[in-house]
C-alpha positions in Angstrom: 14.8 5.1 -13.3 13.1 6.6 -10.2 12.2 5.0 -6.9 8.6 5.9 -5.9 6.7 5.1 -2.7 2.9 5.6 -2.8 1.8 6.2 0.8 -1.9 5.6 0.5 -4.1 7.3 3.2 -7.5 7.7 1.5 -10.2 5.1 2.2 -12.2 6.2 -0.8 -12.0 3.3 -3.2 -12.4 5.3 -6.4 -9.5 7.6 -5.4 -7.3 4.7 -4.3 -7.8 2.9 -7.6 -5.9 5.7 -9.2 -3.0 5.1 -6.8 -2.9 1.5 -8.0 -3.1 2.4 -11.6 -0.3 4.9 -11.3 1.9 2.4 -9.4 1.3 -0.2 -12.1 2.0 2.2 -14.9 5.3 3.4 -13.3 6.4 -0.1 -12.6 5.7 -1.2 -16.2 7.8 1.8 -17.4 10.7 0.5 -15.4 10.6 2.5 -12.2 11.0 1.0 -8.8 7.7 1.3 -7.1 6.4 0.4 -3.6 3.0 1.0 -2.0 2.0 1.3 1.6 -1.6 1.0 2.9 -1.8 3.5 5.8 -4.7 5.4 7.5 -8.2 4.7 6.1 -6.8 2.9 3.1 -6.2 -0.2 5.2 -10.0 -0.8 5.1 -9.7 -1.3 1.3 -7.4 -4.3 1.5 -10.1 -6.8 2.4 -12.5 -5.2 -0.1 -10.0 -5.4 -3.0 -9.1 -9.0 -2.0 -12.7 -10.1 -1.8 -13.6 -8.6 -5.2 -10.3 -9.9 -6.7 -9.6 -6.5 -8.2 -7.4 -7.1 -11.2 -5.2 -4.0 -10.7 -4.7 -4.7 -7.0 -3.8 -8.3 -7.7 -1.4 -7.2 -10.4 0.4 -4.9 -7.9 0.3 -7.6 -5.2 1.7 -10.3 -7.5 4.5 -8.0 -8.7 5.6 -7.5 -5.1 4.9 -3.8 -5.1 3.0 -3.7 -1.8 5.5 -2.9 1.0 2.9 -3.5 3.6 -0.1 -2.4 5.6 -0.2 -0.2 8.7 -0.5 -2.5 11.8 -2.0 0.2 14.1 -4.6 1.5 11.7 -5.7 -2.0 10.7 -6.3 -2.8 14.4 -8.1 0.5 15.1 -10.2 0.3 12.0 -11.2 -3.4 12.6 -9.6 -5.0 9.6 -6.4 -6.5 11.2 -7.3 -10.2 10.8 -8.4 -9.7 7.2 -5.2 -7.8 6.4 -3.0 -10.5 8.1 -4.9 -13.1 6.0 -3.6 -11.5 2.8 0.0 -12.5 3.6 1.2 -8.9 3.1 3.6 -7.5 5.7 2.2 -5.6 8.6 4.3 -2.4 9.2 4.8 -0.8 12.6 8.2 0.9 12.6 6.8 4.3 13.5 5.1 4.0 16.9 3.0 1.2 15.6 2.3 2.8 12.2 4.0 2.4 8.8 6.8 4.9 8.5 8.4 6.4 5.4 11.8 7.0 6.8 13.3 3.6 5.7 12.2 4.4 2.1 13.5 8.0 2.1 16.8 6.7 3.4 16.8 4.2 0.5 16.2 7.0 -2.1 12.5 6.8 -2.6 10.4 9.8 -3.6 7.2 9.7 -1.5 3.8 10.4 -2.9 1.1 10.6 -0.2 -2.5 10.3 -1.3 
């Protein structure tokens, strides 16, 4: 079993959906998977919530989302919407969501 962290940076929904699909597939195969919304991807959180995207909701309900970048959500104007999701806001790296805690915990990082 591997430990995988998807560090999502892209704000392009069609690309990010592949991140969600891969995370779900690896989780279903028994791997330990976490996902962080960082950079432009934070703008997708309210979109996916509003449309009740089934893959996103599956990932969220499974507890695979480690959190959302606090700094990027504020800069990109989606902070309140992201907080409303109940997902953790991450700020351990100068206000941004860092990967160091995950690397220290043995996760392999995939940044997209």
